[in-house]
Steps between C-alpha positions, in 0.01 A plus 500: 500500500495640143464871424187421297333344804599793721358753255172305487460524879584870489234566234238324713569754774484785248154398378341646812652842425363502146148460637535773764241775524508772761313823561385734772666557837798302624470230764756276671732797550686300768698348211698825484633455857859365511466128565838442668788683668748499213250667268399755763864588566572593137199728457200265481497458120756289314493252209871426449656400836541174684638229270560266795192608697172320545273805522564718197278287275212673680608823327619354168430136416805496272720540810435135590849355448645152556681625812164537681420125490398351835509832680215622718427832663272661758446878524312713751405868500302699751338729245293814565257510797609157632420326173722193479639367174636146453680360196610139445694379194657172391666376181469133413705342218338241273702271272288542187398865514756676723428732790153600614466777756207538738411806702233615743448861606244583767390815683309467823316819594409358841174555685309814402205668670168499319284810549189656357513818289454702820787321676308257720709184566363177353772250580814417305606340172819383327665589170786352299661488155702221341681398182606146411727456201700245301790609281689335218801629307709378211846593379621562145870586487541817712128575507239384749124506451245437774132505581302489824140394543337661803176448689401815689247530779363757741259458791329785689240379750244304292616654172767347277674550167725275292701525179740317272816679390821438309846656523729477196871565518826497309861556601843514343811392691835606353718191454811664649414822681276547802221660299130408492209657313145413601149566370173407672137541398302455818144415599341435165170339594132513566270478802318177582273661757457853636398661828220668305387319182396834345846654539777432248852479641860507376799305621814705586654463154857618450787484253847516657847514345826495692870429500753394763874521447818477704825655378779242497719657768232665710320332794168659410216383278275770355135460405272732303136399454221674308136429583158606362650510151156478339408849629738795511300739722439331838511823701205567732459853632269519799265798452466527879865609513442801273499751783668790320273759336563742218410870504142414406463259792503190282711194594834476323503158338838328518642412161636158413868516409663280237792392721265403784287295261811319381661450841190337649561202274852441636613281789870493592658211688842384604682213670824571686680164505724498807568126509398182320206448734421855608370805320321826577200598284387854419209639303305809403147514354413848371130425455466418871698812587258724311173322576566494876613863516365712785507877452749674725679178600811332366606144569639194329189385321570234241841411644568141600796304633582157632746215498536139390699242700580146385608237753551152357160375380305802623454858390351780708385830352375814671376826351334816618299719268389853579158582356389805696630742762588345835436137406666221309424136440721201576536202265646165611586203279652161584615275215615137524703307242368145530771374264759569769277389788417164344862451396612540860237250620620241248859540617401467867303179437763337277 
């Protein structure tokens, strides 16, 4: 497949982003939840890890590499309040155009109780969110460029909302060293339908930049990722927490500090590589640490950890993320390499 043909396909994906218009409040916030265990283990935000993985194209479409061909993955998370999240991905190679990746993310909120404004029960209803996406990437020397087209949907009782969105990504892979730089522009799009036709809504737009690197003689890969790059001040100070009063009896308003503003954009991650098929993942998300703070209590908010184990054609990942005091969330991912599975079947039948 010629480079000219690849670029043409990439520009077709990009056309949707050029037509994007957003405004108002954000919807489809479930897209910010880590979609698989490896991502959750390194802090929940990353655009530069996982060259051989089948899931990282969900975070940066440029991370769709040749090594992901014919790999499939299933992830499960028991999110807050018994909300279950499922993620399925698969990468299919095509002779003329290369790899295409497909992914489905779904949140099932379960059965909820319907009541009147005064609290009188009126039966039950269901609610769910989903995102279906297709991703394509092309390579030019040491650079990769990718785009994802996503169909988003949300259902709450008899009300529904839908949207079209695009993720754009780029990455640079050093030809010799273990060094990757990634950039992703996420959730450029527009609503197709809304819960309330009179209410304008935004998609959870974000711009993320990150790097991953492993020193030559060190069994540890570092990752640093910056998010919300389009807006420097993302600090929210809850006025209900302003309990201190000055000498006049007025609330003392907490001031926003420069370092805190800066640190909330940073996610740190690491992979401790203990063997060829086994590693331990670590992460820290400062925004989660500050947003989930409870006065008078400490805790490991924003800290995550996990591991990745490869056994022949299969890969198992586990992660646990701590989001508030006294509770964490578990992430499980199972990946299968169908190249190896089908190869074994051919040998056994020959």
